[in-house]
Structure formats: C-alpha cells, structure tokens
C-alpha positions as CSV (number, residue, x, y, z in Angstrom):
1,M,-6.8,-11.8,-5.8
2,E,-10.2,-10.1,-5.1
3,P,-12.6,-10.2,-7.8
4,D,-13.2,-7.1,-10.0
5,L,-15.1,-4.4,-8.1
6,P,-18.2,-2.8,-10.0
7,K,-17.3,0.3,-11.9
8,P,-18.0,3.0,-8.9
9,R,-19.3,6.3,-10.2
10,S,-18.5,8.9,-7.7
11,D,-15.1,9.6,-5.7
12,A,-17.1,8.6,-2.6
13,Q,-17.8,5.3,-4.1
14,V,-14.3,4.2,-5.2
15,V,-12.9,5.4,-1.6
16,G,-15.8,3.2,-0.2
17,A,-14.7,0.4,-2.4
18,F,-11.1,0.8,-1.6
19,A,-11.9,0.6,2.1
20,R,-14.1,-2.5,1.5
21,S,-11.1,-4.4,-0.4
22,V,-8.7,-3.4,2.3
23,R,-11.2,-4.5,5.0
24,R,-11.7,-7.9,3.3
25,F,-7.8,-8.3,2.7
26,R,-7.4,-7.6,6.7
27,G,-10.1,-10.4,7.3
28,L,-12.3,-7.9,9.4
29,T,-16.3,-7.5,9.6
30,A,-17.8,-4.3,8.9
31,Q,-19.1,-4.0,12.7
32,Q,-15.2,-4.6,13.9
33,V,-14.2,-1.7,11.8
34,A,-16.9,0.5,12.6
35,D,-16.6,-0.3,16.3
36,G,-12.3,0.1,15.7
37,I,-12.8,3.7,14.4
38,G,-15.3,4.8,16.6
39,L,-18.6,4.8,14.1
40,P,-21.9,3.3,14.2
41,L,-22.2,0.7,11.8
42,R,-24.8,2.3,9.7
43,T,-22.4,5.3,9.5
44,Y,-19.5,2.9,8.2
45,E,-21.3,1.1,6.1
46,Y,-22.6,4.5,4.3
47,F,-18.8,5.1,4.1
48,E,-17.9,2.1,2.5
49,S,-20.9,2.0,0.4
50,G,-20.0,5.7,-1.1
51,K,-23.0,7.4,0.0
52,G,-22.2,11.0,0.8
53,R,-19.0,12.8,0.3
54,V,-15.1,11.6,0.7
55,N,-14.5,12.0,4.3
56,L,-10.9,12.2,5.0
57,D,-11.3,12.2,8.8
58,Y,-12.9,8.5,8.2
59,I,-10.1,7.8,5.8
60,R,-7.6,8.4,8.3
61,R,-9.4,6.7,11.1
62,F,-9.8,3.6,8.6
63,A,-6.1,3.4,7.6
64,A,-5.4,3.8,11.4
65,F,-7.2,0.8,12.6
66,T,-6.7,-1.3,9.7
67,N,-2.9,-0.5,9.6
68,S,-3.2,0.6,6.0
69,D,-1.8,3.5,4.0
70,P,-4.3,6.3,3.7
71,F,-2.2,8.2,1.0
72,A,-2.6,4.9,-1.2
73,I,-6.2,5.5,-0.8
74,L,-6.1,9.2,-2.3
75,V,-3.7,8.1,-4.7
76,G,-5.6,5.0,-5.7
77,L,-8.5,7.4,-6.1
78,G,-6.3,10.1,-8.5
79,M,-5.1,7.0,-10.2
80,S,-8.2,4.8,-10.4
81,R,-6.1,2.1,-9.4
82,P,-7.7,0.0,-6.7
83,D,-4.9,-2.8,-6.4
84,L,-2.5,-0.3,-5.6
85,V,-4.3,0.5,-2.5
86,R,-4.5,-3.0,-1.5
87,R,-0.6,-3.2,-2.5
88,C,0.5,-0.5,-0.3
89,S,-1.5,-1.5,2.8
90,D,1.2,-3.5,4.2
91,N,4.4,-1.8,3.2
92,K,2.9,2.1,3.3
93,L,4.7,2.9,0.0
94,M,2.6,6.4,-0.3
95,L,2.9,7.2,3.5
96,V,6.7,6.6,3.1
97,F,6.8,8.7,0.3
98,M,4.9,11.6,1.9
99,I,6.9,11.5,4.7
100,T,10.1,11.6,2.9
101,L,8.5,14.2,0.5
102,G,7.7,16.2,3.5
103,E,11.4,15.9,4.5
104,F,12.7,17.1,1.4
105,D,10.3,19.9,1.4
106,Q,11.9,21.2,4.9
107,V,15.2,20.9,3.6
108,M,14.6,22.3,0.1
109,G,12.1,25.1,0.8
110,D,11.5,27.4,-1.8
111,R,14.0,26.1,-4.0
112,I,11.7,22.9,-4.5
113,H,10.5,25.0,-7.7
114,T,14.1,25.4,-9.2
115,L,13.7,21.7,-9.9
116,D,12.6,20.6,-13.3
117,S,10.5,18.0,-14.5
118,A,13.0,16.3,-16.6
119,T,15.1,15.8,-13.2
120,L,12.2,14.6,-11.3
121,I,11.2,12.1,-13.7
122,E,14.7,10.9,-13.8
123,A,15.3,10.7,-10.3
124,F,11.9,8.8,-9.7
125,T,12.4,6.3,-12.5
126,E,16.0,5.5,-11.4
127,T,14.6,5.0,-7.7
128,F,11.9,2.8,-8.8
129,R,13.8,0.8,-11.1
130,K,16.6,0.0,-8.2
131,L,13.7,-0.8,-6.0
132,E,12.3,-3.6,-8.6
133,A,15.9,-4.7,-9.4
134,E,16.7,-5.1,-5.5
135,S,13.2,-6.9,-4.8
136,R,14.0,-9.3,-7.7
137,E,17.2,-9.9,-6.2
138,R,15.9,-10.8,-3.0
139,E,13.3,-13.0,-4.3
140,D,16.3,-15.0,-6.4
141,A,18.2,-15.3,-3.2
142,A,15.3,-16.4,-1.1
143,R,14.3,-19.1,-3.9
144,T,17.9,-20.2,-4.0
145,W,17.8,-20.7,-0.2
146,L,14.5,-22.4,-0.1
147,E,15.7,-24.9,-2.7
148,A,19.2,-25.6,-0.9
149,G,17.6,-26.2,2.3
150,R,15.0,-28.5,0.8
151,D,17.8,-30.3,-1.0
152,S,19.5,-30.8,2.3
153,L,16.4,-32.1,3.9
154,D,16.0,-34.5,1.4
155,G,19.5,-35.5,1.7
156,R,20.5,-34.4,-1.8
157,G,22.6,-31.4,-1.1
158,S,24.5,-29.2,1.8
159,R,22.7,-27.1,4.4
160,P,21.9,-23.4,3.4
161,D,23.6,-20.9,5.3
162,H,21.9,-20.1,8.7
163,E,21.0,-16.6,7.9
164,T,18.0,-15.9,5.9
165,P,18.1,-14.3,2.8
166,G,17.2,-10.4,2.4
C-alpha cells in the first residue's frame, strides 16, 4: 500500500497526486507516461505536481496510456478518495458505471427524472451488496480450492477439481 500522500490544496494538485499514485502503481516513470501521452516531460511533471488547472484532456490521455479509469479520477476528486482511484485502475468500476448509465439514459430518456431518490438508493445499495457477497464467495471458493490443491500436493488429500473457482 502506498504511503499517505500529503494533503493537496487545489483540485489540480489532487488530480496530480492521483496520477502519480496510478503511475507508480503501474511501475512507470514520469518520462514513460509523458512520452506515452504525447507531452514534454516538463508539461507532464507540471500536470502531476498540480500546477495550473485540471485538464480533462490530460486525464483522458493519462488514463488511456496507463490503462486506468478516467472517471475514477474525477469521482475520487469529488469524494476525496485517492484509494478509490487506485482500486478502480484495473477493473474500471467508474468507467463501467458511466457506460451503463449512458445506456440507461438512452433507454429511459426523459423518464429518468421520474425516478425518486429512495428507489435509486435501494437499487444501488442492493447492487453493491450483491457485488460484495459475490466477491466474498469467489474468495472463499479460491481459498478452498487452493487448500485442497496444497493438501493434494502434500499427499494429505484428494486433488481439487480441474476448473479454477470463480
């Protein structure tokens, strides 16, 4: 886990800290990212240090090059949740959410405004609880499979099924 980042003051500093965290998580240098997104190193360093304003184009280009989630950067900014940005780097949680929201908007159109907050809260809460439970079940199945396999290799048990859990 990355050490706590210093408390940035501006939105641009927060976004820069998020970018630095993701870059380091990906094991990339500032030069590699600058080259990958087509910026001079000094310009990228300014972006990462939070000098200037939040630049959505840089965020999109950064996310594309680092294979991370541009919407997580923006949501992480709004929620003051740097760990959310890193956690969504691989699974693209916020990108998936935004794509499905866009599809929902196309289907619903103006009817979206008829949905009340209580219904939305219930739907999202149920969805997130289901995701958490399924994640826990997969972790338990993987742990059981690995324990059975380890015991089999040690000669203490039967072999696990050939299919991996999940």
